N, C-alpha and C positions, 0 to 999 in steps of 0.2 A: 494421377487424380486431376480432376478438374479444379479451378480456382474456387468455385462455388462449394466443392467438397472439402478443400482446404479450409474455407472459412468456417464451415460447419465444425470440422475437427478442432479448430482453434477455439470455437465458442464452447464446445462440449468440455474440453480440458481445461479452459479457463474457468468455467464454473466448478469443475472438480477440484482445481486448485484452491479456489475461494472457500469451497467447502471445507477442505482439509485445514486451510488457515483459520476459519471461523470457528471449527469445532475442535479438532484434535489440538493444534497449537494453542488455541485460545484457553481450552481446559487445562492443558498442561501448564501454563503459565499464569492465568487469572482465574481459573476455576469456573469460567463461565463462558456462554457464547459471546463472541464479539465480531461484528460485522467488518471483517478485515479487508483490506483492498484499497487501492488508490481511487478507482472509480466508485460510483454510487451503487451501480448494479451489482447483483451476485456473480461477479467474475473478476479474476486475477490475470490479466493479459500476460503477464510474465510466464505464467504456467502454459498458456495457450501457445506462446512463442516458442518455448522449449519442446513441447509435445509436437507441435507442427514441423519443427525442424528435425525432431527425431524420426517422424513418420517419413519425411522427405528423403532424409539420409538412408535409412534402411530400405526405402523403395529402391533407391539407386545402388545400395551396396547390402545385398541381402546376405545375412549371416546366421548360422544356427549356434554359434559359439555364445554361449550366455554370458561368461565372463567378459569377453569382448564387448558385448552389448551393453553390459554394466558399466564397465569402464568408460566408454565412449559417452554414454548418457551422464554419468556422474561428472566428468570432467566438462562435458559441453555445457550442462546446466549450471556449473559454477562459473564457467566464463560468461555466459549470460546474465547471470545475477551479478557478477562483479561488474560488468560493463553498465548494466542497468542502474546499480547503485552509484557509480562513478557519474553518469550522465545526468541523473536525477539531481545529484548534489550539486553540480555545476549549473544546472538549469534553474533549480529552485533555491540554492545556496542553503541546502537543508539535508540532514542525514536521516533517511526515512526508516532504516532498521540497522541494528548494531549487534554484532555476534562477539564483541570483544570480551565478554564474560565467558563465553564457551572456549573449551580447548581446541587447539589447532585451527585457529581462524586466520584469515589473511586481511589485515587491516580492518577488521570488523564487518567486512563486507560479505565473506563467504566463511563457511566453516565446514569442518569434517562431517558433523551430523547431517547438514544439508546435503553434502555430496552423497552420502549413503542413501538418504531418503530418495534423492532425484534419480540415483542410480537404479534402485529397485523399481521406482515409478516408471522410468524409462524403459526398462527391460519389460515390464508388463505391457507397457504400450506398443513396443516392438512385436511382441508376441501375439496380441490380440487385433494388431491393425490390419492383417490379412482378412480377417473375419468382417471387420468394419467395412473394408472396400467390397467385399461380396455383398454386404448389406446394401450399399449404395446402388449396386447393380440392380436391385429389385425396386427401388423407388423411381418415380418418374422424375426426369431431369428438370422439367418445367418447375415442379414443387421443390426441388432442392434449390434451383436459382432464385425463386422467390423468398425462400426461408432465408437463404445467404444474403440477399439485398437487404432484407429486414433486420436481420442480425447485424449487419455492417452499418446500417443507419442508426440503430439503437445505440450501439457501442460508439459510434462517432458523436452522436448527440451527447451521450454521457461524458464522453471526454471533454467535449467544449463546455458543457456545465460545470464539470469538476475543475477545469482550469479557471474558469470564472469565479467560482468559489475560493480557489486558492489565492487568486489575485486579490480578492475582497479581504481575505484573512491577512495577507502581506500587508495591505494597505491599514488595516487595522492595527496590526503590530507595530507598524512604523508610526502611527499617529501616537500610540502609547509611548513608544521608544523616544520619540521627539518631544513629547510633553514632559517626560521624566528628565530627559537629557538638557532641555532649554534651561540655562541658568542654574541647573541643580547637577551638574555631572559629578561633583564630588560626594553627592549625598544620594546618588541614584540607588545604591544598594540598600540603604536605610529606607529610602522611599518605597521600594518593593516590598519589603518586609512589614511597613507599617503604614504606609499610606494607600496601597493598592487593594481596593476591596472589589469582590465580585458579587454581584446580585443575581441570583440564579432565576432564569426564566427559561427552562429547558425546551418548551415548544417553540419559542422564538429565539432560542440561543441564550446568551448572557450579555449583561451590561457591566462593564468594567469601569469603576469609578476610581478617580485619583484625586488627592488632596495634598498640596504641598503649600505650606504657609498660606498665601491668599490667592494661590492658583487652584482651579478645580477643573477638571475634564471628565467626560463620560464617552466611552467608546463601546459600540454594540457590535458582538460577534454573532452572527446568525447561526442557527442550528446546522445549516449546510457546512459552514466553516468549522463548527465545533466537532464534526463528524472526524476530522483529521486528527484531533487528539485522541479520539476514542480508537479509531482504526490503527494508529501508529503510536502506542504507549511509549516507545523509545525515541520519539521525533525529537530531533535536535537541530536548531537553526544557529549558524554562525554569528548572526547579528542580532537575533532576538532571544537567544536561548534563555536568558535570565527571565524574561517575561513568560515565556512559554512554560517554564519550570514552576513558577509562581501560580500560573493558571491550573496546570495538571495538579499540583499539591493541594490547592484549595478544593478543587473537585473531588479529589480522593478523600480529603476531610470531612467533606459534606456527605459522600456516600456512606462513611463510617459513622455518621451520626453527629459530627461536628458542626460548627457553624462557619458560614463563608465570611 
């Protein structure tokens, strides 16, 4: 397969992965549709990476043994997910997903349930891939190349914007953390419970107010940054986890009819 074709395969399976996460996974856990995924657009690159590697592997080593295909896909997907989780945690100092509550998990990064799902998905991909390659033969190469370039530019722009949003969120959380910690380190836990208030403005994000004695501060978190809390309900930060939990809990209370 040409590079442009691999890019399209990557995009297709990234979208299907996003669809699976945002519908099936979201309805099983939250009973509603949630736009899941690190990036803004309707795609989860980790699924695209796994599917593309699966396609490349079985193009090189063709096999009709379904059990072998299932095993390779299940183990390979878990390796990719584990490495991605580790790298993201090191880069962002944040745990994006956690399977600790599920049985047969490894450090909460991967679990048996995911391995089985990825194994079945990979097997289907390996079986239908020959038909996809035949379809590419009937499409003009110039058209494929143009679409591939467009897809690459869209995803690259999305990644830059998402990274910018995460940096803004980290800065906002750091401002709250420093405001609460400065001269009030011993009473920070009490401050989080009593002094940190959230004013809801969902179209433009939220404004977080804090008042400690004669000290007052306001920090705005934009809607683009709030997306991370919605897309990753189990988001945990090593440094700001107490603040994140406070924000998430107050948002959930408001959704249930309580007051922020």
